[in-house]
N, C-alpha and C positions, 0 to 999 in steps of 0.2 A: 416334431422331432424334439426330443429332450436333449439337453446338454449337461455334461457332468459339471459339477461345481468346480471352480478354479482351485487349484492347489495353493495353499497358503505356505509360504516359505517357512521352513523350520528354523528354530533359533539355534542353529548349529554352533554359534559363537558365544552362547550364554556362558558367563563365568570366565571368559578369557579376555585378554586385552586386545585381541586381534579383531579389527573391524571387518564386516562382511565384504567391504570393498573400499577402494581408494576414495576418500571424501574429496580430495582436490579434483580427481577425475569426474566424480559425480557433480560437483559444483560447475565444472566446465561444461558438462553435458546439459545440465539444467539451464546454463547460460545461453545455450543454442536457441532457446525460446525467447523471442523478442517481446519486450513488454513496453508499455508507455511509462513515461516518467510521472510520478505523482508525488504530491506531498499532502500530509494529513495533519490537521490542526484540531485543537480542542482547548477549552478553558476549564480550569479547576477552581477550587475554592480560593478565595482572596484574589481573584482575577488573575491567577497564574495561567499563562498561556504556553502551550507546548506545540511543537511541530516536528515532523520527521519526514524524510524521504522514504518512499516504499515502492517496490516493484511487485508486491504481492497482491495488488488490487485486482478484483475480478467481478464481473457481473454474475449474479446468482440466479435471479428471477425477475421477470417483468411484472408478474402479478401473483403475489405481492412483489413490489419493487424492492429487491434486496441486492446488496453488494457485499463483498467480503474483502478482508485484508488481514494480515497477521503481523504480530509484533513479538519480538524476543521477550522471554519471561524475565530477563534481567535488565531490561531497558529502564532507564531512570524515569521516563515519562509514563511508564505502564500504569502506575496508580491514578494518574489524571485520566487516562483513556478508559480504565476500567470503571471509574466513578462518574464520569461526565454524563450528562443527559443526551448530548448531541456531539457530533464531530463533523468536520468538513473534509471531503476528499477533492483535491484539486488535480486535474489532469493538465500537465504543463505543456506549453507550446515550444516549438524548436528553438526559440531564443531564450529559454529559461534554464539552460544547463547550469549556470552559475548559482541559480536559486536551488536547483536540486543538490548541488554539491554542498552548499551552505547548510541545508537542512539534513544532510547525511552525516554531519559532524556534531559532536557534543560541544555546544557553546551557549553562552548566555544571551548573545545579542542577535539571534536568528531573525527576529522581527524588525530590527533596526532598519529604517529606510524603506520599508515596504508599505504600499498603499493597501491597507486593510480596513474592513469594516467588521462590526460584530454581527454574526449570524445567529442562527437558532442555538439556544443553549450557550450564547456568548462565544461560540467557536469563531476564531478569526477566519475571515474570508478575504482572499486575494482578489483584487478587482480585475486582473488581466489574465486569469487562467483560461485555458482553452475550454474547459468544462469544470463546473463545481457541483458536487453532490453534497447536500446537507442531510445528514442521517441521524435518526434516533439510534442510540446505542442499544440495540434490541437484543442481541445474543452474543455470548462469549463462551468459547470452548477451548480447553487445553488440548494441545496437539504437539507432542514432543517437547521441545524447548521453546514453544511459541504459544501465544494466545491468538486464537482465530476469532476475529470480530465480524459479526454480521450486522450490517446497518440497514434500517428500514428508511428508504429515501422518503423525505418529506418535501424537499424542494430541490431543483436543479437549474442550472443555466449553462448555456454554451455561447461561443463566439467563433467566428471563422478563423482558420489558421492551420498550420501544420503541426503534428504532435512531436514531442520530444520522444525519442526511442531509446531504449536501453537494451543492448545486446552484447553478449560475450564480455561483460565487465566494463563496457564503455558506452557513452552516449553517442547518438548519431541522429540523422534525420531520415525521414521516410523519403525514398526516391521513387516517384511515380512518373510514368510516362504519360504525358498529356495527349489525349486523343484530339484529332483535328476535325 
């Protein structure tokens, strides 16, 4: 059985200021998808370190081991992430909401007081993340107002714990019923 090709929406709004839909409503709808809380770190030239909170993290492939995430094309940290050899993606545990909030803001003291070590490409590694993926900065693609990063995993680590969850614009915890 053959299927017809899907219809591509026409650009009925080209040349007008009217958006095709309400962007606040779209953001709310996208917020219905629960994600984990992550923060991503890298080191640039002159040992400048950057970090940010991201909920765009996703597994892409197990073989080869690839993950993705995206960053706004106007982010101050974009040049470091574009030019670094490696970055680290940290999956946060349920007790790290303050850390996620700290890394979601523009500030100079993000790394103050954190227990970090230097990972591949000098990317800062947080010692107590639920999972850490150290990735070669393999591919970058423009997509709308963001750069999509595809990282080739070279090392990873995990530890037991409950994940930090982000849903509908706020953090929460996974509520699982324990089987007896």
